[in-house]
N, C-alpha and C positions, 0 to 999 in steps of 0.2 A: 481396641484390637486393630492392628494395622492390616489393611486389605492389600492384597497383591494384585498388581495390574496385569491385564492379559499379556501385554508386551513383555513384562518381566517373567511371566510363566513360560512364554515361548522361548525367550533367551535362555532361561534355565534348562529347558528341555533340550535345546540345541547344544549347550555346553555338555550336558550329561551324555547325549548321544555321541558327541565327538570323543569324549573320554572313553566311553565303552568301545567304540570302534577302534580307537588307538590301542587299547589294551588287547583287543582281539588281534591286531596286527602283530604285536609283540609276542603273543602266545603262539601264533602261527610261525613266526620267524624262529622262535626257540624250539619248536617241535621238529623242524626240519634241519636242526643242527647248523643254523646260520649264526653268524656273529650278530648279537642283538644290538651292539653299539651303533651299527650303521642305521637301522630304522629308528632307533632311539634319537639319534642326532637329527634326522630329518623331521621326526615328529615334534621334537622340542623346538626346533626353529619355526616350524609351522604353527605350533601352539603360541609361541611368542608373538608371531605376526598377527594371528587371528584374535587372540583373547586379551591382548594388552589393553587395559582400561583406557577409554578415550581421554579422561581427565588427567591421566598420569603419563601420557606418551611424551617423550622428549621431542624437541623441534626437529631434530635430525631424522626421526623415525617417520618419514613421509610415506604417503600411500604407495608411491612407486618403489620405495625401498622395501616396504613391507611385503609387497606382492612379487617383486622380482627375486629377492634373495632366496626365499624358500623354494621357488621354482628352479633356480640355478642349482641349489643343493640337491634337490631331487633328481635333476637331470644328470648331475655329476655322479651320483650313486648309480644310476642306470648305466652310464658310460663305464664306470669302474667295473661293474659286473660283466659287461661285454668284453672288456680288455683284459680281464684276469681269467684264471683257470677255474673259477668258481662255477659249479654246475648250473645253479639257478638260485634266484632269491625271490621268494613270494612277495606279493604286495597285497594289501588289505584295504578295507573300506575307510580306515582312518585317514590314510594319506590321500585317498580320492576325495573325501569330503573337505579336507584342508585345501587342496588345490582348487576345488570348485568354489570354496568360500573366497579364496584369494582372487580367483578369476572374476567373481562378482564385485569385489572391492575395486579391482583394477578398472573394470569397465565403468563403474558408477562414479568413482571418486578420484581417480588419477587424472591429472591435467593432460589435455591433448598436446602432443601426440604420444606422451608416455602411456596413456591408456591403451593404445594399440600395441605398443611394444610389450608392456607387462602382460596384457591379455594373451598375446601370442606365446610368451614364455610359459605362462601357467597352463595354457592349452597343450602346448608341446610336451611339457613335463608329464601331464596327465595321460596323453596318448602314447607316450613311450613306456609307461609302467608295465604293460604285458610283456615287453621284450626282456625284462629282467628274468621272467620265469621260463619263457619259451625259447629265448635266445635266437630266434629266427622268425621270419615272416610266414608263419604257418597259418592255417585256416583259423585256429583259435585266436591268434593275434589279431587277424582282420576282424573277427567277430567282436572281440573286446574293443578294438578301435572304433567299430561302428557304434557300439553302445556309448563309448566315450564321446564320439562326435555328437550324438544326440544330447547327452548331458551338457556338453560344452555349449551347444546351440541354445538349449533351454535356459541355462544359467546366464549366458551373455545376452540373450534376448530380453530376459526379465530385467537385468541390470541396465541395459540400454534404454528400455522403456521407462524405468524409474528415473534415470538420468534426464531423459527428455521432459518428464514431469517436473523435476527440480528446475530445469532451465526455464520452462514456461512459467513456473511459479515465481522464479526470480524476476523474469521480464514483467509479469503481471504486477508484482509488488513495486518494481521500479516505476512502471507507468502510473500505477495508482498514486504513489507518492508524488510523482511529478505533477499529475493532474490536481492533486490536493494542494500542492504548493502554488500552482497557478491560480486556483480558486482563492486561496488565502491572499495572494497578491492582489487579486481583484477586490477582495473585501477591504484590504488596506487602502487601496485607491479610493473606494467609495467613501469610507469613513473619514479619511484624512482630507479628501477634497471637500467634503461637506463642511468640516470644521474650519479648514483654512479659508474657504470662501466666506464663511461667516466672519472670520477674523478680519478679512480685507474690508468687507462691507462696514462692519462696526468701527474699524479704524478710520475709514473715510468719514463716517458720521462723527466720530470723536474729534477729528480735525476741524470739521465745520462748526461743531458746537463749542470748541475751545474758545473761539472768538466771540460768539454770540450768546451762548447759554452755558457758561462754565459750571454753573451750579447743578446742571443736569448730567454732568459727565459720569458720575459714579455708576449708575446702572449700565451705561454703555461699556465702561471699563471692566465692570464685573462680568458682563457677557463675553468680552474678549478673553478675560482670564479663564472663564469656564470653558470656552471653546478650545483654547490652547491646552488646557488640562486634559480635556477629553481626547484631543488629537494625540497628545503624548501617551495617554493610557492605551489608546487603540494601537499605536505603533509598538508600545512595549509588549502588549499581549500578542500581537502578530509575530514579532521577532521571537518571542518565547515559543510560539507554536512552530515556527520555521526551524528552530534549533532542536525541537523535539522530533523523534522519529516514531513514537508510539501511536497507537490508534486513539488514545485519549486526547491527542492534539486537536482533533476535529471538534471536541466539545468545548475548547477554549477559543475558538475563532470569534472575532468581533462581530457577531450577528445579533439581530434583534427579533422581536416578535410583536404581536398586536398590542401587548401591554406596554411595550416601549414606544409605541407610536405617540402616546400621550405626552411623554417627556420630550420626544423629538419635536413635536409641534409647539409645545410651550417654550422650548429652548430656542426656537426659530424666531419668535416674535421680537420685534425691535420697536422703538418709539415711533418709527415711521411706517412700520408694517404690522398689521394686525392679523393674527392667525386664529382660525376657528376650526375645531374638530367636531364633526357630527358622527357619532357612532350609534347605529341602530341597535336596539335591544336584542335583535335576533343574531347579532354577531357574537359568537361564543369564543372562549379562549381554548377550547379543546380541539380546534382544527389541527390538521397535520402540521408538524413543526416546519417542514420545508415550505409549506404555503404561507405560514405566518412570516417566515424570514423573507420570502419573496415580496410579500405585501409591504413589509417594513422597508425594503430596498426601493420599492416603487415610490413610496412617500419621500424617502431620503433623497433619491435622485431628482424627483420633481422639485423639492424645496431647494436643492442645490442649484438647479437650473433657473429657478426664480431669481436667486441672488445673482447669477451670472448674466442673465439675459433680460430680466424684467425688474431692474432696480427701482422703477417708478411705481411698481404695484403697491397699493395701500392695503389690500386685504387678500389673504390666501385662505382658501377653504379646503379642508381635508374631510372626505366622507368615506366611512366604512359601512357597507350595507350587505345584506344577505337576501336578495330577492330569489325565492325558490331555492334551488340547489346550487347557487353560485355565490361567490364572494366578490364584491365589487369594491375597488379602491379607486377613488377619484380625487384628484388634486387640481384645483382651478385657481387662477389669479386674475386680477383686473388690470394688469400692466399693459403698456403699449409697446414693450420691447425696447426699453432704453436702459442703459447701464453705463456707469463710469468706471468699471473695473478695468485694469490693464488688459491688453490684448492677450498676454500669456496666460491670464487666469480664466479665459473663456472656455477652455477645454477644446478637445478635438472631435467632439461628437461621438466618442466611444461609449459614453455612459448609457445612452438609450439603446445602442446596439447590444451591449452586454445585458441590459435589462430585458430587452426583447427575448434574448436567448434564455434567460432565467425563467421568464413567464411562460414561454411556449414549451419549455422542457417539462412543465407541470400540467400541460394540456390547456393552458389559458391563452388569452389574447391581449395585446397591448395596443392602445391607440393614443397618439399624441398629436395635437393640432390646435388651431385657433378656436376659441369659443364661438366666434362668429358663425361657424358652420353648424353650431348646435342651437343657440337661441338668439343670435344676433348681438350678443354682448361682447365687449372688448376683453382681451386677455387670452390666456392659454389654458388648455386642459390636458391632463394626462389621466388616462383611464385604463385600468387593468381588470380583467374578469377572469376568475379562477373557477373551475368546476369543483364545488365543495361537497357535493353529495356522492351518490354511488358512481357517478361518471368520472370521479377524480382518478387519474392514473398518473403515478409518479414517473417522471422520465429519468434519464440517466443521471442528471444532477441530483434528483431526489433520492435515488438509491446509492448515491456516491459514498456516504458515510458507512453504510452497511458493507459495501464492497471493500472499502479501505480496512475496516475492522477485520473482515474475514481474511484478507490478504496478509495483514500483519500478524495474525494469530497463527497462520500455518507456517511451520518451519520444517525444512528437510531433516529427516532422521539422521542421527549420527551413525557412522558405519561401525 
């Protein structure tokens, strides 16, 4: 059994009320011996403008045409009554409701400045209706005009308020999409920079081994192939997300989690650099997704910086721990700060800046500096601490996907 939506019920009630009011207009016009064709013409034009289905409207039937033409027809009928010898012509609730409906459409949907022009036409046609019957500015006309002004003000005010909501919703959706695309671009930079840096390091190693140890080249070339494949896959996914405008795009961003840290660390190892992952048993996989993604990025950026700035490091250690209500991610190396990468591949220092923003947005803290300040050993250490217990509070970046979904799902109603 098909259920009827509340919006459909309201629309059906409105159409029924408009039909009943229009029939009342015709009965009144016929009762006082007036030509029924005149109000029938006005009502038919108004019905066409108000009730024409949205999906079947031709392109030329714009909101400004829909709202201006019935108002002009109504005003012409009023002028004809005044300029002829006809005693009077009554008006009824049907024409009033049609003009108020068109006033609402004009204020909410017509482009500026047509909205002002069409609204003035509809309001003027409505306020002139009492003149048809009284034919002069009597007290009754002023009373009817006062009631009409109240109805015009309420209708135009409601339409203007809803139009402002539509505008703010459009701006919010645009800003949300822009921020999401900026975040996706940052994700693309992080992933591709990581893989391309690995390709550079392993290419240099392959050149050195080609003359001395050609028999050991196969693992290095395999690593280059794997890094290039992953870089292309990341770019392909990201371009696909950028071309998509739906909220599901956020789910296909090239992000990682704690489970992916293992593959990341294993894929970083080279014949000249050994990588070790220490993961405490207390680190669980049901931590908030935003926190896991940030932890993955900490490890990724730290490993990329090892390749860029510590090519002489022989061992890199990654540690995941949960002391108390915190998640600690630590990446240390034993390098002395030497690298043979081209100057253009060193980066501009933006990686740690973006990483700090990501960590602090989740209520955490990031520290990067020489290991000598910790235990006197050579090398570098990157350490991020996240509040993983009750103190965890997601920041704006953590709530971003939820905001994007809500913004994309809300659409302004059709008039």
